[in-house]
N, C-alpha and C positions, 0 to 999 in steps of 0.2 A: 792553551792545550786543553783538549776535551778530557774530562775526568770522570764522567758518569752519564747515566741516562738523562739526567736533567739537562746537561749540556747538549746532548744530541737532540732532545726535544726542543730546546731553545733554538738550535740551529734551524730545524725544520720550520718552526714558527716564524723566525725572522726571514728566512728565504721566501716563504709563502707571502708574507707581508710586503717584502721588497718587490716581488714580481707583480702582485695584484694591486698594491697601494690601496687596499680596502680590507678592513677587518672582517666584513661579511663574506667577501669572496675567499679570503684566506681561510676563514673558518670552514667554508664549504669544502675547500680542498682538503683540509686536515680532518674533517668530520667532527668538528666541535663548534660551539657557539661563538659569535663575535665577541661576547664579553669574556669568554675563556681565553681567546686570543689576546685581548687587551690586557687581562691580568697576567698572562704569561710574559708578554712583552715588558710590562712594568717591572716584574720580578727579575727579568733578564737585565734590564737597564740598571736596576738597583744593585744587582750582583756585580755587574761590570763597572759601574760608576760613571757611565757615559750615556747621553741621550742618543738613541739610534734613529728615531722617527720624530718628525714634527707633525703634530696633529692639530687640525682646526675642525670646526663643525662641518666644513665643506671639503677638506682634502687631507690626504696623508702623503707626506713626502719624506724622503730620506735626509737625515742630517749629514754633515760632512763625514762624521764618524761612521754613520750607516752606509754611506756610499763606499767608503773604503772597505768596510766589512763585506758588503755585498760583492764588490769586485773581487775580493780575495776568496769568497766562498762559492760563488756561482759556478765557476769552472770545475773545481773539484767535486762539488755536489752533483753536477751533471755527469761527470766521469764515473762517479760511484753508481749513479742510477743506470748508466749505460753498461757498466761492468756486470751488474746483476741481471740486466735485461739480456745480455749476451748469453747467459746461461740457458735461455730459451732454446738456443740452437741444439742443445743436447736432449731436448724433449721431442717427442713425436709431434707432428703438426697439430693434432687435435688436443694436445696437452699444453700448448702455449698458454701462459697466463699473463695478466697485467691489465692495464687500463689505457685507453686511447682517448685523448681530449681533442676535439675538432671544433673549429669555427667555420661555418659554411654559410654561403648565401642561400636564400630561400629556394631558388631554382635548383641549386645543387642538391639540397636536401631532398626535394620532391622528385627530381628527374634522375638523379645519379645514385644517391645513397639508399633511398627507399626500396628500389628493386633489388639491391645487393645485400643489405644488412640482414634480412632474414636468413639467407643462405650462409652469410658469415657467422651468424650466431649459432647456426646448426653445426658448422664445421669447427668453430673455435669457441666453445661455450665458456672457456676460462678467461676470455678477454672481454672486459667491460668497455663499452663504447659510449662516451659522454659527448653528445653533440649539442653545440650551441648554434642555433639558427638565427642569423641576423644579417640584414643588408647594410649595416654600418660597417665602415672600413676599420675593423678591429685589428689591433696589434697582437699577433698570436703569442709573441714572447711576453708582453705585458699581461696578457690574460691567462698565462700559464698553460696555453694549448700546445699540443705536439705539432699541429699542422692546421692549415686553413685550406679552403677550396674557394676559388674565385674564377671569374672569366679571365682568359688570357689577355694580357695587356694591362691588367690592373694589379698584377702581383708585384709587391715591393721588390726593388732591384737588388736588395741585399739578401734575397732568399733564393734557395734552390727550388726549382719548379719542375713538375712532371705533368705532361698532358694526360688527361683522363677521358676525354671525349672528343669526338669530331666537332667541327664548327657547327653552329646552330643557325637555322634560318629564322628570322624575325618577321612576323606577319601582323597585319591589321585585321581585326575582326569586329563584328557587330552582330546583333540579333537580327533575324529576318524582319521583325516588326519595326525595329529602328530604321533599317534600310528602306523598307516600304514607305515609311513616313517622311524620312529626311533625304532620301535619294542615295545613290551609290557613288562614292568619289572615284573619279577616273584618273586623277593625277594627284600627287602628294600635296600640291598647293590648294587643291579643293578642300583639304582638311580645315582650312581657315573658316569655312562656312559650316563646320560641324561641331558637335559636342564631343570632345575627346577626354578620356580619362588620363590626365597627366601623371607622369611618373616622378616621384621624388627619390633621389639617390641617397645613399648612406651618408653623404656629406652635406645633405639638405639642398643640393642643386636640383633644378628641374631638368629632366633628361629630354633633349631634343630628339624627336623621332628621326631615324636615319633611313635613307632609301638609296637604292642602286639599280640602275637599268642600263645595260649595255655600256658600262663605264661611266655613265652620268650619275653623280652622287649628289644627294640633297640632304640637308638637315632642316627640319621644320619644327619651330617652336609652336606646338599645337595649342589652340585655345581650349578652355574647359573650366567648369566651375568646381569640378571634383578632382582632387589630387590624391594619389594612393601610393603606398609602398608595400602592398601585399598582393600577391598574385591571385590567391583564392578569392579575396574580396573583389578584385578587379574583374575576374571571370564571372562572379555572381552578378555584379552590376551590369556588365556587358550583356549577359544572357537575359537580364531583366529589362533591357532596352535603355540602359543608362548612358550609352554612348559608345564610341569606338575605343578599342583597347589595342595596345601594341605589346606583343609578347613572343617568346620563343615558340615556334610551331609545335613542339611536343607538348607544351602546356595546354594548347587549345584543341589538339587533335580529338580527344574524347567528346568534347561538346560539339565540335564540327560534325563528327560522325553521327551524333544524335540529332542533328538538325537544329540545335539551339543557337549556334553561331555560324556565321559565314565569313570566309576570308575574302577581303577586297584588296585591290592594288597588288595582285599576285605577281605581276611582272616587275614590280618595284621592290619586292621583298629581298633584303640583303642577308648575306651570311655574316654572322658575328663569331668572334673567337670562342672556342670551346672551353670547357672547364679544365683548370689546372690545380693540382695539389701543391702546396708550397710549405717550406719549413726552414728553420735556420740551418745553414750548412755546417756549422761547427758542432752540432749535436748528432750523436748516433741515433738513427731511427729506431724506435721501439719495434720489437719483433712483430707485435700485433699490427702495427701500422704498415709494415712492409707486406704482411699477409693481406691486409685490406686493399692496399694499392694493387697488388697482384690480382686479387679477385675482381676488383672493378674493371681492370684492363681485360681480364678473361671474359667476364660477362658482357662488358661493353654495352650497357643499356642504351647509350646514345651513339653507338658506333665509335670508331677510333681511327 
């Protein structure tokens, strides 16, 4: 039974640790240092007389008692948070408060959120938006996020998903200087004779470039001495003559318009799934997140 502020603080500390399995990330969520989190947990374990976490130099895991406690507290804690969040419906739209935590792919951050967030901040100044940009396949629940944004087809099956953009066309680009020196590929198989900027996915696999023309589909494991996982870096390398790059067309449009890049293999460019936002179905969406989803769909920076 909770008897005072110390118990409530202990509960918040334990839940943050159970979700993140990291003293540093739990401290970031709670606004305290990792050492403060560690001291609070030790005091809680001493008071309860049970070990809740197993700690090594490399990992933090829940003990059997910790697993039982987390299972008992996670649902009620989420319900309490949702109950307070529902009070936002009684505020005017501009007075909604709270914080949204998002895990998003690099492309989603640049192409989808960047055009919308300035307008969102103007309309809802009381909502803090915490965005973690990573191409790694992060677990939104384990990282304490409210939602994630990924390409359709990569959303975990146990999540609720909503489409946020139209499908995206993927194109191959290179600098005019590179094409003048190495020639222009006319067929995807010609890429085997070129320098390509290979793409490393969030799970460390190399991404085969995909092509589609009149129903004929190809995947090419392109050659190259440079492997990247960052679009800005890839665009800079391609514009400098470093090789052919494979990217969503909206990423390359500004540099193509400036004449720094040219699109090749246009008739083979495939359409890939658009962006989807996803979140655990058992949790009530924070009011701020609902407003952000509505605004993205209203502005539709990539179409819908």
